[in-house]
N, C-alpha and C positions, 0 to 999 in steps of 0.2 A: 151769760156773764163770763167774760174772759179774764183769766188771771195773768197778770204781767209778772214775769220773772225778772228780778233785778240782779244784775251781776256786780260784784264788787271789784274794783281795780286798785285796791290799796297797795302801797309799796311795802316791800319786806323790811322787817325791822333789822336793826344792827346785829342782834343775836342770831337771827335766822340766816343772815348773810354769812356770818362767821361759821355757822354750822354747815352751810352748803359748801363753803370754801374748804373746810376741813374734810368734808365728805369727798370732795373732788381730789384733794391731795392724797387722801388715803387710797382712793380708787386708783390713782396714777401709780402710787407706790406699789400697790398690790399687783397691778399689771406688769410693772417693771420687774418686780421680784419673781413673778410667775413665769414670764416669757423671756426674760433676759438673764437675771442674776442666778436663778436656780440652774438653768442649763450650763451657765459658765462655771458655777461651782462644781457641777458634776464633771466637767472637763478638767478643771484645775486640780481636783483631788488626786487623780493619778499622777499629775505632774509634781505635786507636792511630795508624794511618796517617792517618785523618782529622784527628786532633789535631795531628800533625806538619805536615800540609798547612795547617791553619788557623793554626798558629803561624808558618809561613813567610809566609802571607798577611798576618798581623798585623804581622810585622817589615817587610814591604814597604810596608804602609799607614803605618806609623810613619815610615819613611824618606820617603815621599811627603809626609806631614804636615810633617816637618822642612823639606823642600825648599819646600813652599808657604809656610811661615812665613818662611823665608829670602828667598824671592822677594817676599813682601809687604813685608818690611822694606826690601829694595832698591828696590821700587816707591815706598814712602813717602819714602825718601831722595831718589830721582830727582824725585818730585813736589815736594818741598821746594826742591830746586835749581831746578826749572823755574819755580816761583812766584817765587823770588828773581830769576831772570833776566827774568821777565816784568815785574817792577817796574822793571828797568833800562831795557828798551825794549819796552813793551807792544805787543800786536797792534792795539789800538784806541786812540783818542785819550784816553778817560777824562776828559773835560772836568770832570765834577763832582769827581772826585778831585783834579784839578789845582787847582781853586778852593779846596778845603779845605786842601790843602797850602800854598798861597800864603798863605792866612789865618793858618795856624799859624806859618809863618816870619815873617810880618809882626808878629804879636803877640810872638813871642819876641825879635825884633829891635827892638821898640818903634817900629815904622814903621806909618804909616797908609796904607791903600790907598784912594785917592779914586775911582779909575776903572779899569776893566779892559775890554779888548776882545779877542776871540778871532778870529784869522784862519781862513780856510778851509784844509782839509787839501790838500796838494799832493804828488804823487809826485816824489821826487828824480830829477832828470835829465829830467823831462817838460817840454816847452816849453808856453808859454801857449796856442798854437794847438791842441796835442794835448789839453790840459786842457779847452778849450772844446768841442772835438769830442766828447770822451768824455762831458762833461756833457750835451751835446745828445743823444747816443745814449741816455744813461741816462734823460733826461726823456721820450724817445719810447717807451722800453720800459716804464718803471716810474716812478711818481711818488715812490716811497720812495727814501731816501738809500742809494746803493749802497755796499757795503763797499770799502775801499781795499786794493789789492794792491800789494806792493812797498814798499821803504823810503820813508817819507813824513815830512813835517814840517808843523807848524802853529805860528803865532806868537801869543804873548800879549803885548799891550802894556799896561803899567801906568803909572798916574799916582800918585806916592807923595808923602808928606810926612813929614819927620823930620829929625833931626840927621844931619850928614854921616857921622859914625862909625857911627850906627845904620843908615844906608843901606848903608854898606860891609859891615856885619855881615849885612844881608839878602842882599846880593850873594854874600857868602861862603857863606851857607847854600845858596843856589841852586847855586853851583858845586860844592858837596860833597854835593848831593842824590844819592840812589841812581839816580834816573831820568836818562837821558842827555839833556842839554839844552845850549843855548848862549846865553850872555848877550850881547846886542847893543845898540848905540845907547843907552848910558847917558848921560843928560844931567842936570845938576843946577843949580838956581837957588836963590835965597833962599827962595822959597815952595814950589815944587814940583820934583819930579824925575820923569823919564820913563825907562822901561826896557823893552827888548824881549827876550823870551825865546823861543827856538826849541826846540820839543819834537820829539823823533824818535819815529816809530812804525814797528814792524817791518812792519806791514801783513799782512792775511790776508783770507780770504773770510768771516770771521765778522762779523756785525753787532753793533754796540754793544748791550749788554743790561744795563740797570740796574734793579734791583728797588727802587723808591723807597718801598715799603711797609716795608722793613727797612733799617736804617742811616740815616745822616744826610748822606751825600755830596751836596754841592750844595744843601742846604736852608738853610744859613745865609745871612744877609744880609751880602753882601760889603762894603757901604758903611756899616755901623754902626760 
C-alpha cells in the first residue's frame, strides 16, 4: 500500500507578508550599516576631530586679529599724541617751519617782517667755554653739523613794522603758539620794532632732515 503525500500550496497571510517585508528591510538596513555606514563613520571621525581643531585655531586667529587691530588703534593714538607733543617741543630746530609760521602770524596780524636773524643752537646750562670746546671737537671729527643732545634753545631776532595794536596781536599769537617759546626784548619806535624769540628744542641724536622736493617750508621770500 502506497501512501500519497499531499503538499499544501496555500497563500501567505497578510501578517506573514508584513513579517517577511520587515525582515527584508531589517536585513537590508543591517547590510548597509555593516558594509557602508560603519566604514564611513570610521573615516569621518578623524575628519570631525580635524574640523574641531581647525575651528579652535580659527577662533584663536580671530582673537589674535582683534588684538592686532586693537594694538594698531592704540599705536595710531599714541603716534598722534607724540606728533602733537613734538610740535610743542621738537627734537630739532626746524628752522624752515619756524620761518613759515612767523610769516603766517605776521600776515594774520597785519605786520611786516623787514628783517630776521637766527642765532646758533645752544644747550641749556652749558657754558660758553664748554660750547666752544664741543664745537672744536666736532670740527676735528666731522665737518658736518652735529646733532644737539639735551634741552637746547636758539633765538630769532625780528625787525617789524606795523601799528602798535597789530604788533601786540603778533606777540599774542606767538605767546599762544603750540610750540614752546619765550618772547624777549620787545622794543617799539615810530618806524620799526624789534623782537627776540627764544625757541626750545628737546634735543636728540637725530640730524635735521627736510625734503625740500615736497612741501614749501622755508621756500617763501620772507622779505616780500
